C-alpha positions as CSV (number, residue, x, y, z in Angstrom):
1,X,76.5,24.6,60.2
2,X,74.1,26.4,57.5
3,X,70.3,25.0,57.8
4,X,69.7,22.2,55.1
5,X,66.1,22.4,53.7
6,X,66.8,18.7,52.3
7,X,68.2,17.4,55.4
8,X,65.5,19.2,57.4
9,X,62.7,17.5,55.3
10,X,64.3,14.2,55.3
11,X,64.4,14.4,59.0
12,X,60.7,15.0,58.7
13,X,59.9,12.3,56.5
14,X,62.0,9.6,58.7
15,X,60.1,10.7,61.7
16,X,56.5,11.1,60.5
17,X,56.2,9.9,56.6
18,X,56.7,6.9,54.5
19,X,59.2,5.7,51.5
20,X,58.5,2.6,49.8
21,X,56.4,0.5,47.3
22,X,52.8,0.5,47.1
23,X,51.5,-3.1,47.0
24,X,50.8,-2.6,43.2
25,X,54.5,-2.1,43.2
26,X,54.7,1.6,42.4
27,X,57.3,3.6,44.0
28,X,56.5,6.6,47.0
29,X,57.0,8.8,49.2
30,X,54.5,10.5,51.7
31,X,54.3,12.9,54.6
32,X,51.4,12.5,57.4
33,X,51.4,15.9,59.2
34,X,48.6,18.0,61.0
35,X,50.6,21.1,60.4
36,X,49.9,22.9,57.6
37,X,53.3,25.2,57.1
38,X,54.9,21.6,57.2
39,X,52.8,20.2,54.7
40,X,53.1,23.6,52.2
41,X,56.8,23.3,52.8
42,X,57.0,19.8,51.6
43,X,54.7,20.8,48.3
44,X,56.7,24.0,48.1
45,X,60.0,21.9,48.1
46,X,59.6,18.9,46.0
47,X,57.6,20.9,43.2
48,X,61.0,22.7,43.0
49,X,62.8,19.2,43.1
50,X,60.3,16.9,41.1
51,X,58.2,19.3,39.0
52,X,55.1,17.7,40.8
53,X,52.7,20.2,42.3
54,X,50.3,19.2,45.2
55,X,47.9,21.3,46.8
56,X,47.2,19.8,50.8
57,X,43.8,19.9,52.1
58,X,43.2,18.3,55.6
59,X,40.9,14.8,55.4
60,X,37.5,14.8,56.8
61,X,38.3,11.7,58.8
62,X,40.8,13.3,61.4
63,X,41.5,16.6,60.2
64,X,45.7,15.9,58.8
65,X,47.3,16.1,55.9
66,X,48.4,13.5,54.0
67,X,50.7,14.7,50.9
68,X,51.8,11.8,48.5
69,X,54.4,11.8,45.7
70,X,53.8,8.4,43.6
71,X,56.5,7.1,40.5
72,X,58.9,9.3,38.8
73,X,58.3,12.2,41.0
74,X,58.6,9.4,44.2
75,X,61.7,8.7,42.2
76,X,63.2,12.0,42.3
77,X,62.3,13.3,45.4
78,X,63.5,10.1,47.0
79,X,66.5,10.1,45.9
80,X,67.5,13.6,46.1
81,X,66.2,13.6,50.0
82,X,68.2,10.3,50.7
83,X,71.6,10.9,49.1
84,X,74.6,8.5,49.6
85,X,75.8,8.6,53.0
86,X,73.5,11.4,54.8
87,X,72.2,11.1,58.5
88,X,68.8,9.1,58.1
89,X,66.8,5.5,59.3
90,X,68.4,2.7,58.0
91,X,65.0,1.5,56.8
92,X,64.3,4.3,54.9
93,X,67.7,4.9,53.8
94,X,67.2,1.1,52.2
95,X,63.4,2.0,50.6
96,X,64.3,5.0,48.8
97,X,67.2,3.4,47.5
98,X,65.1,0.7,46.5
99,X,63.0,3.1,44.5
100,X,65.9,4.5,42.1
101,X,65.5,1.3,39.9
102,X,61.8,1.6,39.2
103,X,61.0,2.3,35.2
104,X,57.6,3.2,34.1
105,X,56.7,-0.2,32.5
106,X,56.1,0.3,28.6
107,X,52.6,-0.4,28.9
108,X,51.8,2.5,31.6
109,X,50.6,5.6,30.3
110,X,51.8,9.3,31.6
111,X,48.7,11.1,33.0
112,X,48.9,14.7,32.1
113,X,48.4,17.2,35.1
114,X,45.4,18.2,35.5
115,X,43.6,21.4,34.0
116,X,42.5,24.1,37.2
117,X,39.7,25.7,36.6
118,X,39.7,29.5,36.0
119,X,36.9,31.8,37.2
120,X,35.7,32.9,34.0
121,X,35.4,28.9,33.2
122,X,33.3,28.7,35.8
123,X,31.6,31.5,35.1
124,X,30.5,30.0,31.9
125,X,29.5,26.8,33.1
126,X,27.0,28.1,35.6
127,X,25.5,30.5,32.7
128,X,24.8,27.0,30.8
129,X,23.8,25.4,33.8
130,X,24.0,22.2,31.6
131,X,27.5,20.0,31.6
132,X,27.0,19.0,28.1
133,X,26.0,22.0,26.3
134,X,29.3,24.1,28.5
135,X,31.5,21.4,27.2
136,X,32.2,22.3,24.1
137,X,32.7,26.0,24.4
138,X,35.1,25.2,27.7
139,X,37.1,22.6,25.5
140,X,36.6,20.1,29.0
141,X,34.5,16.5,28.6
142,X,31.5,16.5,30.2
143,X,32.0,14.4,32.5
144,X,34.6,17.2,34.0
145,X,31.9,19.7,33.7
146,X,29.2,17.7,35.3
147,X,31.0,17.2,38.5
148,X,32.7,21.1,38.4
149,X,28.8,22.3,38.1
150,X,28.4,19.6,41.4
151,X,30.8,21.0,42.6
152,X,30.0,24.9,42.2
153,X,26.6,24.2,43.3
154,X,26.7,22.1,46.5
155,X,29.7,24.6,48.0
156,X,32.5,21.7,47.5
157,X,34.2,24.4,45.0
158,X,34.1,28.3,45.7
159,X,32.2,29.7,43.6
160,X,33.7,32.8,41.0
161,X,33.7,36.4,42.3
162,X,31.4,38.3,39.7
163,X,34.0,39.9,37.6
164,X,34.6,40.1,33.7
165,X,33.9,37.0,32.1
166,X,37.7,37.0,30.2
167,X,39.8,36.3,34.0
């Protein structure tokens, strides 16, 4: 039989993941893994299925990866992985099936995907050395610039390499 990516990932979720609703009633699909390749594979596969991008990073407590999809992305991913008649744990199949009926409440806004910082923006922010003055030039909020500046200065984010200001 030919290798099935979908069935493989469903087995991984069955073994080390979770499918269900959060305490607030939001649908989710998650995976906890110590394997960078498995976590990255899920992220690549789920992006193709849901359009939702994730970047994995080890957590500080125990150095593992926690990859989580919520709301519409979780509904799409669960529906794709747990199709009718597939081989899976019955409780996870039941949970995945229950996610399909979720609809975003009318009063719940859709959050736009975050805008990644480009190296030229980091350089401009560092050149200003002031979040408020850089915000208007960069088309970002002062709060966003303040957090990014702190991350750059404390080493939480990698500083851009010296290069042309437009890249």
